[in-house]
Structures are given as C-alpha cells and as structure tokens.
C-alpha positions in Angstrom: -32.7 -66.8 56.7 -30.7 -63.7 57.7 -32.2 -60.2 57.1 -28.9 -58.1 58.5 -27.1 -56.2 56.7 -23.2 -56.2 56.2 -21.7 -53.2 58.3 -20.7 -51.8 54.6 -24.1 -52.2 53.4 -25.6 -50.5 56.5 -23.0 -47.8 56.6 -24.0 -46.9 53.1 -27.4 -46.9 53.9 -26.7 -44.2 56.4 -24.7 -42.0 54.4 -27.7 -42.1 51.8 -30.0 -41.1 54.4 -28.1 -38.3 55.6 -27.4 -37.0 52.2 -30.9 -37.2 51.4 -31.7 -35.2 54.7 -29.0 -32.6 54.8 -28.7 -31.9 50.7 -31.5 -32.9 48.9 -34.8 -32.5 51.4 -33.6 -28.7 51.7 -33.9 -28.4 48.0 -36.8 -29.7 47.7 -38.5 -27.4 50.2 -37.8 -24.5 48.0 -40.4 -23.9 45.3 -37.9 -22.3 43.0 -36.1 -25.9 42.7 -38.8 -26.8 40.6 -39.1 -26.6 37.0 -42.3 -26.2 34.9 -43.3 -29.7 35.3 -43.2 -30.2 38.8 -39.7 -31.8 38.8 -36.1 -30.5 39.8 -35.0 -27.8 38.0 -31.5 -28.3 35.8 -29.2 -26.3 38.1 -30.0 -27.4 41.5 -30.0 -30.9 40.1 -26.3 -30.4 38.5 -25.0 -29.3 41.7 -26.5 -32.0 44.0 -25.2 -34.8 41.1 -22.2 -33.2 41.8 -22.1 -33.5 45.3 -23.9 -37.0 45.3 -20.7 -37.8 43.0 -18.1 -36.2 45.5 -20.0 -38.2 48.6 -19.5 -41.8 46.4 -23.3 -41.9 46.2 -23.2 -42.3 42.3 -24.6 -44.9 40.1 -25.3 -47.5 42.8 -26.2 -50.1 40.1 -23.2 -49.9 38.1 -19.8 -51.5 38.0 -17.4 -50.0 40.0 -14.9 -50.5 36.9 -17.2 -47.9 34.9 -17.6 -45.5 37.8 -20.6 -46.9 39.8 -21.0 -48.6 43.2 -21.0 -52.3 41.9 -24.1 -53.1 44.3 -26.0 -56.3 43.7 -30.0 -56.2 43.7 -30.2 -56.5 47.3 -27.9 -53.8 47.9 -30.0 -51.9 45.3 -33.2 -52.3 47.5 -31.4 -51.0 50.3 -29.8 -47.9 49.0 -32.7 -47.1 46.4 -35.3 -47.0 49.1 -33.3 -44.3 51.2 -32.6 -42.3 48.2 -36.6 -42.6 47.2 -37.5 -40.6 50.6 -37.0 -37.6 48.5 -38.8 -37.3 45.0 -35.6 -35.5 43.7 -33.2 -38.4 45.5 -33.3 -41.2 42.8 -32.1 -38.5 39.9 -29.6 -36.7 42.4 -28.1 -40.0 42.6 -28.4 -41.4 38.9 -31.0 -44.1 40.2 -34.0 -43.0 38.6 -36.2 -44.1 35.6 -35.6 -44.7 33.0 -32.0 -44.3 33.1 -31.8 -47.1 35.6 -33.5 -49.6 33.7 -31.8 -48.6 30.2 -28.5 -49.0 32.4 -29.0 -52.1 33.7 -29.9 -53.8 30.1 -26.7 -52.0 28.2 -24.8 -53.4 30.9 -25.8 -57.0 30.9 -26.4 -57.3 27.0 -24.6 -54.7 24.9 -21.0 -55.5 23.5 -18.0 -53.6 25.2 -17.7 -51.1 21.9 -21.4 -50.6 22.6 -21.1 -50.0 26.1 -18.2 -47.3 25.5 -20.5 -45.3 23.2 -24.2 -45.8 24.7 -23.6 -46.9 28.4 -20.7 -45.0 29.6 -22.2 -41.5 29.0 -25.5 -42.4 30.9 -23.4 -43.5 33.7 -21.2 -40.3 33.7 -24.4 -38.5 33.8 -23.5 -36.8 30.6 -26.5 -37.7 28.4 -30.1 -38.8 29.5 -31.7 -41.8 27.9 -35.2 -43.3 26.6 -36.6 -46.8 25.9 -39.3 -46.9 23.0 -41.5 -49.7 23.9 -45.3 -48.9 24.3 -47.7 -47.6 20.5 -50.9 -46.2 20.4 -53.8 -49.0 20.0 -53.8 -51.1 18.5 -50.0 -51.6 18.9 -48.0 -53.0 21.9 -48.7 -51.8 25.2 -49.0 -54.5 27.9 -48.1 -56.9 25.2 -45.0 -55.9 23.4 -45.4 -58.7 20.5 -48.4 -56.8 19.3 -46.1 -54.2 18.3 -46.6 -52.7 14.9 -43.2 -50.5 14.5 -41.4 -52.2 12.2 -37.4 -52.4 11.5 -36.8 -53.3 7.6 -33.5 -54.3 6.3 -31.6 -52.3 3.6 -28.9 -54.3 2.4 -26.8 -56.2 4.8 -26.0 -53.5 7.1 -28.8 -51.2 7.5 -32.1 -51.1 9.2 -35.3 -48.3 8.6 -37.4 -47.7 11.1 -41.0 -46.6 10.5 -44.1 -46.9 13.1 -45.6 -44.5 15.8 -44.9 -44.7 19.4 -46.2 -42.8 22.5 -45.9 -42.3 26.3 -42.3 -42.7 26.1 -40.6 -41.3 29.3 -38.2 -39.1 29.0 -38.1 -38.6 25.3 -37.6 -34.8 25.2 -34.5 -34.7 27.2 -32.9 -37.8 26.0 -29.9 -38.4 23.7 -29.4 -42.4 23.8 -32.5 -44.4 23.0 -33.3 -48.0 22.8 -35.7 -48.6 20.3 -37.7 -51.9 20.2 -39.3 -52.6 16.7 -40.7 -55.6 14.7 -38.4 -57.5 12.5 -40.3 -60.5 11.1 -43.8 -62.0 11.7 -42.5 -64.6 13.7 -44.9 -65.4 16.9 -42.2 -65.8 19.5 -39.4 -64.0 18.1 -40.4 -60.9 16.4 -38.8 -58.0 18.0 -35.3 -56.9 18.0 -33.8 -53.9 19.9 -32.0 -51.1 18.4 -30.0 -47.9 19.8 -30.1 -44.7 17.9 -29.1 -41.0 18.9 -31.4 -37.7 19.3 -29.5 -36.2 16.2 -30.5 -39.3 13.8 -32.8 -37.9 10.9 -36.0 -39.9 10.5 -37.9 -39.1 13.3 -39.6 -36.7 15.6 -41.7 -35.7 18.8 -45.0 -34.9 17.9 -45.9 -33.9 21.4 -45.4 -33.8 25.3 -48.0 -35.7 26.2 -50.0 -33.9 29.4 -50.5 -36.1 32.2 -52.4 -36.0 35.8 -49.4 -36.2 37.7 -45.8 -34.3 37.9 -43.7 -35.6 35.1 -40.3 -37.1 34.8 -37.4 -35.2 33.4 -38.1 -35.1 29.2 -42.1 -35.8 30.1 -44.1 -38.8 28.3 -43.7 -38.1 24.3 -45.5 -39.3 21.3 -43.3 -40.4 18.5 -43.3 -40.4 14.7 -40.7 -42.7 12.8 -40.8 -42.2 9.1 -37.5 -43.8 7.6 -34.8 -43.7 10.4 -31.6 -45.5 9.6 -29.8 -47.6 11.9 -26.7 -49.4 11.2 -26.8 -53.1 12.3 -24.0 -52.3 14.8 -26.4 -50.5 16.9 -28.4 -53.7 17.1 -28.7 -54.8 20.8 -28.4 -58.6 20.9 -29.7 -60.6 18.4 -32.4 -60.2 15.7 -35.7 -61.8 17.1 -34.4 -61.3 20.7 -36.1 -58.1 21.7 -38.7 -59.9 23.9 -35.6 -61.4 25.7 -34.1 -57.9 25.9 -37.7 -56.6 27.4 -37.7 -59.1 30.0 -34.2 -58.7 31.0 -35.0 -55.1 31.6 -38.1 -55.1 33.0 -37.5 -57.7 35.4 -35.1 -55.6 37.7 -36.7 -52.5 36.5 -40.0 -53.3 38.1 -38.3 -54.1 41.4 -36.4 -50.6 41.5 -39.7 -48.8 41.1 -41.0 -50.9 43.8 -37.5 -49.9 45.9 -38.1 -46.2 45.3 -41.8 -46.2 45.8 -41.2 -47.9 49.5 -38.6 -44.7 50.3 -41.7 -42.6 49.3 -44.6 -44.1 51.0 -42.0 -44.2 53.9 -41.6 -40.6 53.7 -45.5 -40.0 53.4 -46.0 -41.6 56.9 -42.8 -39.3 57.9 -44.7 -36.3 56.9 -47.7 -37.1 59.6 -45.8 -38.6 62.5 -45.0 -34.8 63.8 -48.4 -33.5 63.6 -50.1 -36.3 65.4 -48.1 -36.0 68.0 -48.5 -32.4 68.9 -52.0 -31.5 67.2 -54.8 -32.2 70.0 -58.3 -32.4 69.2 -61.3 -33.4 71.5 -58.6 -32.8 74.7 -56.3 -35.6 73.2 -53.7 -35.8 70.6 -54.1 -37.1 67.5 -51.6 -39.9 68.3 -53.9 -40.8 71.1 -57.2 -41.6 69.4 -57.4 -45.2 68.7 -58.8 -44.5 65.4 -55.5 -42.7 64.3 -53.4 -45.3 66.0 -55.3 -47.9 63.4 -54.5 -45.9 60.2 -51.0 -45.5 61.4 -50.6 -49.4 61.8 -52.2 -50.2 58.9 -49.7 -48.1 57.0 -46.7 -49.5 59.0 -47.6 -52.9 58.2 -48.2 -52.4 54.3 -45.0 -50.9 54.0 -43.1 -53.5 56.2 -44.6 -56.3 54.1 -44.0 -54.3 51.1 -40.3 -54.3 51.8 -40.1 -57.8 52.6 -42.1 -59.1 49.1 -39.2 -56.6 47.4 -36.3 -58.0 49.2 -37.7 -61.7 48.4 -37.8 -60.8 44.9 -34.4 -58.7 44.8 -32.6 -62.1 46.8 -33.9 -64.2 43.8 -32.8 -61.9 41.1 -29.6 -62.1 42.8 -29.4 -66.0 42.7 -30.1 -66.2 39.2 -33.8 -67.1 39.0 -35.9 -64.6 37.1 -38.5 -64.4 39.7 -41.3 -63.4 37.7 -44.1 -64.2 40.1 -42.0 -62.6 43.1 -41.4 -59.5 41.1 -45.1 -59.3 40.0 -46.7 -59.6 43.6 -44.1 -56.9 44.9 -44.9 -54.7 41.7 -48.8 -55.0 42.6 -48.6 -54.5 46.4 -46.2 -52.0 46.7 -47.8 -49.6 43.7 -51.2 -49.9 46.1 -49.6 -49.4 49.2 -47.8 -46.5 47.9 -51.2 -44.9 47.4 -52.8 -45.6 50.5 -50.0 -44.6 52.5 -49.9 -41.3 51.2 -54.1 -41.0 51.2 -53.5 -41.8 55.1 -50.9 -38.8 55.5 -53.1 -36.6 53.8 -56.1 -37.3 55.7 -53.9 -37.2 59.2 -52.6 -33.8 58.2 -56.1 -32.6 57.3 -56.1 -29.5 55.2 -52.3 -28.7 55.3 -51.5 -32.3 53.8 -54.2 -31.0 50.9 -51.8 -28.2 50.4 -48.8 -27.3 48.7 -46.9 -26.6 52.0 -46.2 -30.1 52.2 -45.1 -33.0 49.4 -47.8 -34.9 50.1 -50.6 -33.4 47.2 -47.3 -34.0 44.7 -47.2 -37.7 45.8 -50.8 -38.3 45.6 -50.7 -37.2 42.1 -47.9 -39.1 41.1 -49.0 -42.5 42.8 -51.8 -43.8 40.4 -49.2 -44.1 37.8 -47.4 -46.7 39.9 -50.3 -49.2 39.1 -49.8 -48.9 35.1 -46.1 -48.5 34.6 -43.9 -51.6 33.2 -47.1 -53.6 33.3 -50.4 -52.4 34.5 -51.6 -54.3 37.9 -54.0 -56.7 35.8 -51.5 -58.0 33.5 -49.5 -58.7 36.7 -52.2 -61.0 38.1 -52.0 -63.0 35.2 -48.6 -63.8 35.5 -49.3 -64.6 39.2 -52.0 -66.8 38.3 -50.7 -68.6 35.8 -47.6 -69.7 37.9 -50.4 -70.8 40.3 -52.0 -72.8 37.9 -48.8 -74.4 36.6 -47.1 -75.1 40.0 -49.9 -75.9 42.1 -48.9 -76.1 45.8 -45.4 -75.9 44.7 -46.1 -72.2 44.2 -45.5 -71.8 48.0 -42.6 -73.7 48.4 -39.5 -72.6 49.8 -36.0 -72.1 47.8 
C-alpha cells in the first residue's frame, strides 16, 4: 500500500493548485465574473480556458492523442481535487459535469467515427454536451429501467423518439446530446443510447427549472420529444445496451463528483483558518478555544476519510474492478462531508460567513444537490447493503 504520488503527478498537482490560486480565484472574487445564474460568465470563462490550455491543464481525463492529459482515475482524483478548490476550476480545465462524464462514456464506448464527430468537439472546448436520462414520475429517476421515453424503429436505419425528460443538466447550452430511451419491454435490456445534435428537429426545451442553488452552465431543463428522428449510425453501443452505458458512465462520474467536492470542502475550511487564527473572543483567539478546535478536527478528519475512500475506489476502477460498493460509499460520505464542512466554515466565520463577501453561502446552497445527483444517497445505501448481504464477511476483504 503506497500513497506516494509520482514526481510527475505531484508536479501536475502543484501546477493545478498554482493556476487555481493565481489565475482563477482572482476572477472568482470579482462579482462581475458571474452570469445571471451564479456561474462564471462566458467572457472570463473563455479567457481562463485559453490560459488552461496554454498551461497544459486541459481535459485531464482524455487521451493524449485527442488533446488531453491521459490521466488514469487516481491521477484524475489528484487533479480534480485541486481544480475543485475553486467553483470555477473544473469548468475552466474541462473536467466539470456533465461534459466530464459524457466525454468518458464516449471515449470508452463510441466508434472512432462517432468520437471524431461527437467527442472531439467537446474535448476541444468548441461545444458543450448533456445527457438525457431523468424523467418526471412515473418515469425514470434513480431506476433507469422504468424509463418511458421511447425510441421506435422507422425502417431499417432510423429511430423516432417520443417522451418527456426533466432536470437535464446543461441542456440549454449544449450542442451534443446523449439520450437514453426505451427500445423494448425486455426487463433487463430495454434501453438504448443515442446521440443527437441541438439543431435536429422534433424536440424542445420546455423550461429551465428554477433551483435552490447556483446552476451548472445550461441549467437543469425540462424537455419534450415529439418525433425526433435519429439515424441508426448515431446509436451508441448495441440495441438494448443502454443500462450498460449508464453503468460505464456513472461508475466514474459519481467518483469524479467526489473528487471535485473534496476540493470544495477543503476550500471551505481554508476560508475560516485565517479568521479563527486572528479573531479574538473573550480574551482568546478563536483557534485557542477547545470547541473551535473540535469543530476543525472533525472537518479535517472527515475530509481525510473522504479522500481515502475516493482514492480507494479510484484505484479499484483503474484495476478493472467496477468498484460499485466503494463508489457508493464514497458518494454518500463525501456528499455529506461537503455540507458539514461548509456549515462548519460558516459557523466559525460568524456573520461574514453568511454574507456574500465569502464564497461559503454560494457553496452552502450548492451542497444539498450532492446528495441527489447521480443517485440519491438512499439508493447508494441499498447498493452497499446488497453487497454486504451477498458477500457477508468478505465485504471487508482486502484486494
């Protein structure tokens, strides 16, 4: 068991950290850098993306031959955690959701022709992407097999899409879309994955759904399909292999969320360290009060445990293991520690933590969605329990 980073990876980590501190955080601190949905505005984003490319900090998860850094999952964990220290960091380096997970799926499952058309523009940063799975009740939520959106064959080379989706992240700003639709009534192989372009007729965005926290680029949209025609050449993987594509995408995507959230949790604690070390209360520095030390210790331990769980899952994914229980455990734990760390930082900063002078109130409104995206915590607990029930004491076996 060796937790040492290679010299190359440690050097990359330091470069990401410096780029976030020197280039991104000053932009983040400027209120004029935000768009109407509390994310980074297009112009500063464009400039920072150009700088990230020039500094060799672009598309860390993609192969070198396609313009990425070619990192494995462990390398991604190191990179993403540092990038996640700023709320703008991941999108500036092309490793933010949903593009991140969509690129990983396309790289692993698309044909070379599909990669050239649908993947490469996302890697290059020329287009944004979105994946369409979630539906209003009684359609698919955490259980994709209950999907109601249909893809019906038309002749031998076309599929016709009809249905209703919602909470589709990034839909308003995307050009390339990945769509899950039902192609049969088979219990285990009823879904198929398709690719389509924003300009294809037969679908529309009904609304951009208002949410409690800051939004991803392109929002969370409600979509209606009414006769969208997709050529069979734009089908991803085989007919009936939609659940397989979901598992391939979400296995890594859930963990990359954890990587970025760890960076945000660390940033939250960072936002209170100087304050507790200089602010006096009842004749003592805040940092000298035992109660404050306990709060900081709890946050530090939680973050460190979350990092170890995330790295453990990343290493198993790199070994070829699906790491389902490890990913689920990390997803639950890190999503919860994110909220707790931010709440701790707000409490220790007092009134200034609740103000917009610090990024903490933004983070606090963002954090609750971590327990919902890519499977609610309760669903992941079912995954963990099923593994325990089937494996018994082997659940805790070493590799």
